[in-house]
N, C-alpha and C positions, 0 to 999 in steps of 0.2 A: 846586675850584681846579686849575688846570692848571700843569704844570711843563714847561719846554722839555726836549727830548730830551737835550741836552748836559748839563744839570743832573742829570737822571735818571741818565745813564751815569756821571757823576762821583761820584755817591753810591753806586754799586754796590760790593760787596766786591771787593777786589783779590786776585789770585792770581799766582803766578810760574809760568811754563811752561818746561820744559826738555826736551831730547832727547839721548839717549845711544845709542851703538852698542856692541854686545857682540861683540868680535872674539875668536877662539879660535885656538890652535895645534893642530896635528894630534894632539897628545897630550892635548888637552882643557883645557889651561891657558887662563886669561883674561887678556887684555891690559888692564893698568891703567896709569894715568898719575898722576904725583905733582905736584899743584899746588903752586906756591910762595906762594899767597895764602891758604892755610887755616891758621888758628891751631891747629886740633886735630890736625894731622898726618895726617889721613885722605887716602887716595888716591881715585880715581874712574875711571869709564870715560870714554873720549873722548866729548865732548859739551859742551853748555852751554845757555844761555838761547835760547829761540825769539824771534826778532825779529818779533813779531806786528804791531807798528806798521808794519813795512815789508811786511806781507802774507805773511811767511814761514810755511810750514806746519811741523809737527813733523818730517816726513820731510826737508824741505829743510834744516831747521836741523841735523839729525843729519849730513847729508852735508857741509854747510858747516863745521860744527864739527870733523868728522873731518879735512877738508882743512886747516883752520887749525891744529889742534892737533898732528896727527901727519903731515901732508903727503901723505896718501893720499886721492885723489878716487874714492870708491867709493859706488855706489848702495846705500843700506840695503836689507836684505831685509825679511822679515816683521816686523810689529809683535808683539813677544813679550810686553810687559807695559805696562800703564798703572798708575802708582802715585800715589795721592793722599797726599801727605806733609805732615803737620802738625808744628808745633813752636812752642815759646814764643818770643815776641818777633819773629815774622816772619809774613808771609802764607803761606797754604798753597801747596804746589808740586804741580803736575801734571807728572809725569815720564813721558815716552814712551821706551820702551826697544826698540830695533830690533836685529835679527840682522845682524851684520856678516860672518858666515860664518867659515870657517877660512882664515886667511891663509897664503900660501906663504912659504918662506924668503926669496925675493926681495922680497916685500912687506914682511916684517919688516926686511930690510936697507935698504929705501927709507924707513923711518920717519925723519922729521925733525921734532923737537919745536919747538913755539912757545915759544921761550925766555922770552918776557915773562910766560908763565903757568905753564909746566911745567919741572920740574927733571929728571925722568927717566921712564922707562917700564919695565915689567917684566911677564913672563908669570908668573901666579900660579896655583897649583893651587887647585881649587875648595874643598878642605878647609882652605885657608889664607886664604880671603877675609876672615874675621873679623879677621885680623891687619892688614889694610890698609884695609878699608872701614868706614864708619860702619855700625852694626848694621842700620839700615833699608835702606841700600844693599846690604849683603851679602845680606839676606833677599830683596830684589828681584831681584838677580842670580841667586840660586839658584832663585827662582820662574820667572824667564825661561828659565833652562836646563831646568827641568822641563817647561815648556810646549813648548820646542823639541824635547826628547827624546820627549815623549808625542804630539806633534802635536795637542794639545788646543786650540790656538788661543791667543788673547791672554789672558794672566793679568790679571785685575782685582785690584788690590791697594790696601790702605790701610796706610801705613807698613810696606810690605814683606810684609804678610800678606793672605791671601785673605779675603774677607768672612766673618765669623763665626769665623775662625781666631784663636786666642789664643796668646800666648807661653807656653811651659812655665814652671811655677813654678821659682823659683831655689832 
């Protein structure tokens, strides 16, 4: 029995794909944005959904989302992490996390928020990320920063953890 290609494609599992950019200040703090559409109150990095139906790549999405969300048109740097994120009640998410580099004071002054989606932005110390981000996102940011610092290349993650890595017992 043959199935046409469109039917085959329609039956494949669905995933969400997103791209974020990790910007830092000269003193090592991380730029986070506060979305107004999240019920859980967590913050995030600038970024969002990849418009793959329009042929957009993860890198292009990171740049577009940065421009839309904070008003800075900056080419993303190295791919720091790819995180396969699962959760109940939704498809898996493949998240690409790019290096945005260290922003200058003038660049911080030029930030203009997309008011339809964001309420504020803040520079957050790495040791305070858990106070702002979902635990999976916080682990992913710390893994990306470790990859950047060590020069080890792109971190491969599952729910913010390296393959085989386990959360410490509580």
